[in-house]
N, C-alpha and C positions, 0 to 999 in steps of 0.2 A: 431454523437450524443453526443459530448462534448459539446453542446450549453446548454444541460440539467443540467449540472452540475457546481456549482461554481467553478471559477479559483482564483489562487493565484498570484500576479504579482511581488512580492516584498517579500523581507527577512523579514521585518516589518509584512507585512500581514500573511506569515507562522509561525512566532514567536507568533503572536497575537491568530491565531487559536489554535495553538498548547496549550497556555495556559489558554484558555479560554473555549474549548470544555470538558465538566465534564460528567462523569458518561456515556460517548457513546465510542466506539472506534472511533479514528480518523483515517481516510484512506486517505492517500496522493500517488496520482498517478503521478509519475515523468516522463515526456515523451515529445512528440511534438503533437500539434495537428493534423499536416498533415502525421504524420507516420502512416502506414496501421497497423502495430500491436496494436498501441496506439488507434486509433478509435475501432478496435476490443473490446480491453479492456474497451474502455469507453463506449462501447454499453452493455455490461453486468452491468457494474458499474452505469450507468444509469438507468438500466431496474430494478435492483434490490435495488435503494437508497430509494423508496417510503415505501418498504416492510420491508426495516431495518432501518427506520428513527427513532425508539425508541432504537437502539442497535448502530447505526454507523452515522457518519456526513463523507460524502464522499466530497473530494475535488480534483482539478487538479491543478498539479504545472508543469510549462514549465521548462525543464532543462536549457535552456538559460537564462530565466529570473532570476534564483536564482542559479548563479553558486558555493555561498559558501555551500549550502545543497548538489548540486551535489556532490561536492568532500567530505563532511563531512560524506555522507553516501554511499561514492564510489561508484555513479550509471556510471557505464560504460556502460550496456546494458540498453537500454530503451523498453518497458516501466518497470518501477520497481516502487512497491509500499508498502510503509512503513506504519506501524501501530504504535498508540499510544493510552493510556489511561490516563485519568487525566494528562497529562504532561509529562507521562512516556513512552518511548520507549518500544513498545512490540514486543519481538523476538517470531519466530517460527521455530521449529525444522521440516523442509522439507526433512531430509535425505540427505541434501547438508552441505557444509563446512559452508556456510552463512545463517547465522538465523535472518541477521538486515532485510531482506527486500525479496518480492516475486518477481523473474523476470521472465517477458514474459506477456502472459494473461492465464487467465483461461480456461480451456475447456469449463465449463458449467457455468450458473449462481449458480446452486446448489452448485457448487465447492465453490464458493464465499461466498455463504450465510453460507455453513456448515464453514468456514475457520471464519467468522465473529462471528459466534454464539462460537465457540470453544475459539477465542480469548476473547470475552466479559465474558464468565463464568470464564474462568481461570484469567481475570484480578479482575473480583469481588469477587474472591478469595484470591487476593495478590500476584499470580503468575506472575514473569516477563518474564518467556518463556513458552510457551504449544507446543504440539506435532501438526502437522497437519494433519486435518482428509482426506484431500484429497489423494487419491488414487496416490501412486508414480509412476504409468504411466502416468498419466494426469499432470504431475509436468514437466516444460519443464528443461532440462538438458544443464547446460552451464561450461565450464571449466574456472574458475576464477583465473585471473593471478594476481598476489600481485608484483607490483616493489617496490625492495628495494632502500635505497639511495646510 
């Protein structure tokens, strides 16, 4: 299903999209096209893209083609979904230590739609972090390991 959504191949393309998408939530899915979980997430994203077109712009980014962003957002699990609004990185409190990205796949289309609506409304009010409307049982749990130097 990933062929229905636009793909960003280079750092320049990612930078350009972050700068130019205005008054909508920018959704960047970091992953690989051949990964089974990424394909499952891509199906949810593509099915909701039209319904959310006034609130969100959804793009796919291959982690291997843009390693600088993979390191910057500390993407160690794929898929990871990152959100922006008017060039500003939007953070979401999922009840986990990491508020910078959603790791894994959404359980339902409605979970994704609800999350985009909350991010959009919060961003329109000037908030940089919002609380996740997704049921905590539907949020994948991962142990995040931070490596020190």
